[in-house]
Structure formats: structure tokens, C-alpha cells
C-alpha positions, -999 to +999 in steps of 0.1 A: -734-497+615-700-477+622-676-480+654-660-456+673-623-454+657-599-471+681-578-501+685-594-521+654-581-493+629-545-494+648-539-530+645-552-531+610-536-502+594-497-506+608-481-522+579-507-509+553-494-505+521-501-476+509-509-470+473-509-433+465-478-412+459-452-410+483-425-382+498-424-353+513-412-346+553-431-353+585-453-330+600-437-297+584-460-269+587-469-241+559-475-208+576-506-188+566-491-162+536-483-132+547-507-101+533-540-125+530-567-103+526-589-104+559-622-092+540-651-111+549-666-133+576-655-105+605-670-127+633-639-155+624-611-132+633-585-153+654-597-183+646-583-212+626-583-244+613-559-271+602-553-293+569-530-318+568-520-326+534-499-358+526-464-357+512-454-333+481-477-341+456-499-301+462-472-280+454-469-243+473-482-221+448-516-243+453-511-243+491-510-204+491-538-200+473-558-221+494-544-200+526-552-167+509-585-174+498-598-192+527-585-162+549-606-136+524-635-154+523-636-164+560-617-138+579-602-174+596-566-188+592-557-221+576-530-238+587-513-265+565-493-294+576-478-317+560-477-355+566-451-382+553-474-411+531-457-439+552-468-422+583-504-409+573-526-438+584-509-440+622-509-404+628-547-401+618-554-432+637-540-415+667-553-381+659-585-381+644-606-392+676-586-365+693-610-333+695-577-313+705-554-325+681-576-334+651-569-320+617-601-305+607-595-314+571-575-342+559-560-356+527-562-393+524-552-422+500-580-435+479-576-468+490-572-458+529-609-441+530-630-471+539-608-480+568-617-447+584-651-439+569-664-476+586-653-466+618-674-433+618-642-409+621-653-385+593-680-362+589-711-368+568-709-349+535-738-360+520-755-324+525-728-307+505-717-332+479-741-319+451-730-285+458-692-297+456-694-313+423-720-345+426-721-362+400-691-349+383-671-362+405-649-392+400-673-421+408-647-446+417-630-424+443-664-413+454-675-449+462-647-459+485-657-428+503-693-438+507-710-460+535-748-470+533-757-445+512-736-414+525-704-394+515-679-392+539-644-387+518-646-370+480-620-373+458-592-346+459-572-354+428-568-386+404-537-402+384-543-435+363-524-459+346-513-463+313-486-478+287-454-467+281-436-481+252-407-483+227-423-473+200-389-486+179-391-521+191-426-526+183-420-512+152-389-537+146-408-562+157-437-557+131-464-554+156-490-527+150-509-506+179-537-529+200-575-521+200-585-545+219-568-564+251-567-597+229-549-575+204-523-562+234-518-598+247-508-613+215-487-582+208-462-580+237-461-615+232-449-616+200-425-589+206-409-614+231-411-641+207-395-622+183-370-600+204-358-578+175-322-570+193-315-600+209-316-588+243-308-611+274-340-615+295-360-596+273-399-585+280-421-580+257-442-567+286-428-563+317-450-574+349-438-580+381-449-613+398-459-592+427-472-564+405-510-569+418-521-531+410-515-535+377-524-567+372-561-565+380-566-546+353-573-580+335-595-589+361-614-557+356-612-563+320-631-594+322-658-586+346-642-599+373-641-585+407-615-588+438-646-590+464-683-584+463-712-578+492-735-606+496-761-604+524-743-574+540-711-592+542-682-591+516-666-619+506-635-625+481-641-634+446-608-645+432-620-680+420-653-662+402-653-676+368-650-639+355-620-632+377-604-665+365-606-657+331-585-627+336-557-645+360-556-669+331-542-641+309-523-628+330-505-663+339-499-668+300-484-631+301-459-638+330-455-671+310-447-656+279-447-619+280-425-608+308-390-621+326-394-596+353-387-615+387-416-634+405-407-608+435-407-574+416-438-552+424-447-516+407-416-498+418-396-481+390-406-499+356-398-472+336-359-482+345-367-514+320-381-498+289-354-470+293-327-500+294-338-515+259-309-496+240-283-490+264-267-528+264-260-520+227-225-510+211-227-481+183-232-510+158-268-524+178-245-553+189-255-568+223-226-562+244-231-593+268-245-576+298-275-590+315-308-568+314-342-568+323-347-548+292-385-542+282-407-533+251-436-520+274-446-513+309-478-500+328-471-471+351-490-441+365-489-413+341-465-392+362-439-420+349-431-399+321-409-375+335-384-406+341-389-422+307-369-407+275-336-408+258-304-401+284-293-365+277-268-340+293-283-308+307-265-285+325-239-312+335-265-336+346-279-366+332-317-363+325-342-383+309-358-364+275-390-380+258-383-389+224-414-396+201-394-419+174-386-436+205-414-440+227-447-442+228-478-439+256-514-453+250-544-465+271-545-503+277-576-513+255-603-538+272-620-564+256-646-538+235-617-517+225-626-490+253-603-483+277-599-512+300-606-508+335-575-496+352-564-494+388-566-455+398-539-438+420-547-407+439-564-392+470-596-382+489-600-356+513-623-357+543-633-338+575-628-350+610-660-358+626-643-349+657-634-310+644-651-283+665-648-267+629-674-279+611-685-247+595-655-235+587-640-269+571-672-270+547-660-238+534-623-249+526-642-281+507-662-254+489-628-237+480-611-271+471-639-280+447-643-246+432-637-243+393-606-220+401-589-246+423-598-276+403-581-260+373-551-251+395-546-292+400-547-297+365-521-269+357-501-289+384-506-321+367-530-336+391-561-351+376-590-326+389-618-344+407-645-327+387-644-340+352-658-309+340-619-294+345-603-323+328-591-299+302-568-281+324-544-309+324-533-301+287-537-317+253-508-336+251-506-370+249-501-378+283-530-354+295-550-373+269-541-412+279-544-399+317-580-389+311-590-416+288-573-444+309-593-429+343-627-427+328-633-464+334-607-466+363-620-488+398-603-489+429-599-518+454-630-530+474-646-505+495-649-532+524-637-522+556-613-548+562-593-540+528-565-524+547-559-561+567-557-576+532-530-549+519-512-547+554-504-586+553-493-586+516-518-610+507-526-600+470-486-598+465-482-637+479-515-647+455-496-631+425-466-643+429-479-679+423-498-669+395-471-681+369-465-714+380-505-726+391-512-756+378-547-750+387-557-713+388-588-722+403-579-739+427-550-715+440-581-686+437-602-707+464-576-709+486-569-675+486-606-668+489-607-686+520-580-664+535-590-629+526-631-631+533-625-632+572-604-603+568-626-580+548-654-573+574-632-566+600-636-534+615 
């Protein structure tokens, strides 16, 4: 059963750690495009609805398209207000119950969705689910927006994680591209041991001690889960044998492939794959400078813009991808297919308190239309509908993004998962994996901490 949005959400989301892309100014407004056609929907003249977008991920061109198309289709005006990611949950907690101030439609981080769907903050979209894409929509995003078989939040766009590697260092270490997860694990350990350039603090695979968002791929790949429902209640499953198998592989990587600090999370790992040759002199000799250089990292697809050879362009130093130096590939699973990786991105939903339910649904029809889905792909954002992923292009990054997303997973759709994140419990747990003498005992300890939180509403 869903409850009225109130103090419970406010208290559990105050320190929520966000998983989607950050950035953007707080509360800025995009004015409706001048000159938009008023064709159709004459009865809506003078009416308006508000869409909240998070950060700057949706470019200006797409915002203008939404406003112009909405005006032409309905005769009403679409106001777009941009909210900063760090403020989004707090602002929604206050605004959603207030019919006078609620956004009619809002973007929300995919893992934030259960926080609001489970307390009845969003409108039921089951009646338009098939029309908006149905089974073509990214299922893992649909799942976290679903309660008791009804859809309340649907995918807006996706990003996915894959591997970025130093092709030159892999070649120098004599290691071939992996086809299975075991081959990947063995390869990065071998590269670390060989350390072909003798770089200090060198990692075959840089994985931060608190980087659970990348690390859970090994849990998922071995059939493990973070939590599951039993008799209508959510329970933590870190001590499940399949989960422990994945954690054991991670422990091996932490000990034998990664020199990342125990407190490192998933921020800016590309710095280390870039730095693998920047401490060498012209004769490829180590200068003696301490580095955290790495042969391989795992990061969201957009990280490729920050990876490459350092070049001077228009008086500025920029990164330029060099296929002789760098490569990108999908983390393979035990069966050789893409491993289940944690997907980033956003969902979109209609506020239940909105007084403009029909117009809000018209906006969703535009967002899920073929034209807009293709525009998302053209902007480098994974379209929610699988029919339009070709709009991302056909370079190695687009191929890796689509392939890695094909088997992606999200955090549990438990109503209290936000509490788990806000308390940094996963970071705390992962930081102890490397040195744990008994992983199962450690996992049971954290199951006991997490389970009581998962069912909070």
C-alpha cells in the first residue's frame, strides 16, 4: 500500500547520494519559444504546464523542440524549469504534495524513483504504458518505477558503464581482449603483476575501495542480488552464496589488480587511465613521481570525452581519443555475453497532485515519440525506447553503450533504498571487502544493518 508523501520521505532523502548525472543551475527557467505555432487545441489557449528537468543533460535544442511541439499540438504553453541534481529530491519532497506548486511532469534519477512511487507521489501511467513504448522501454528503469504491477515512472534516457583501457599497456603486457568475466579478472591481475613500464602504484584495473556502483557488476554477473522480496518484505541478500561469489572475485581484484585508495568512490577514474604515460620521460623511463596510473577503468559512456592524449587546441589543453593508445569494451559476463552492469540515467513521471493530468500525458506522448527519442540519441543520451538506439550512431562508444545497457540492472526497487544510500552503508561495506578475513560474516553483518531500512516508507 502507498502512503501520503510526507515527513518519511523528507527524512530519508535529506542526504541522498545521487547516481545520475550532476550539474546545472538551481531553479532556472526556460522561457517558451517565441513564435511557436498555436495550431490545435484552441481550448487550451492560456493554459500552461511545468516540466522539471534535472541538470543540463537535456540540451537547449531538445527543450525548444518540446516547447514548440507541445504548443502546436495542444495550444497550451510548456514551461521548463531546471533543477540542480543535489537539490532535486529535497525540492520534490516539498513540491509534489502541493497542488499549487508541484511540477506537472518531472525528471527524476532512476534509483530515486522508488522513494516517490512507493508513497503515491506520481500518477499511475498504466493506461498509457503501451502507447508510450511498453516492452520496448528499458525494463530495468521501468521496474524501479513500478509498484504492485502498475507503472508510475518511465525511462527518460539511459547511460551505461563499460571498460576504458590502455590498449598500449594491454599489448605490452601480452594480454588479449577478454571474452569472459574470468578472463577479464585474470587479465587485469596479469597486467598489474607485469607492470610493463614499471610505474609506481600501478593498477591493471583501478577500482575504488568504496566504488560499489561499479563493483556490483561482479555480484550481478554471478547471479547475486543486493536485496529481494520475501513474503512481501524486502531483505538484504549480501550473504547469499551467489552474491558472496561475486564479492570474492572483487576481493581478489582489490588485492591483486587495484592500487586504488580504500576511500575512493567512482569519481574521475579517467584521470588514472590518462596518467599511465604522463610520468615517463622521452625515453619511456619512470621519472620517480608517484602515480595512481591504471591500465583499465570502468566508467559511464560519456567519460570518453575526458579520455585521450593531451593535445593543444585553440590555446587550450584537451583530450583527444587515440585508438592506438586507448580502447573501449563491454565487461563480459561468465557466459561471454555482456555482464549485468549498473545503469545510470533518469526516469520521468507525472505528479499526482498536478491539476493538468491530460496535458501532462500529452507531453509524455511527445517525449516518447519517435522524433524526440531520436533527438535524445543524437545528443548522446540513450533513448528509452530500444527501437531508436541506432540514433546514438555507430562508433565504438555507441556500440559499447548499447551493448552494455542490454543487460543492465538497477538497485533494488525497495521503498527504503534511499535510506541505505543516504547513510553510505554500501560505501562502508565495500571499503571493508579487501581486508575481510571472512566475507560471508561481513556480508551477514551488513544484511542485518540494511534489511530494517529497506521497507521504510
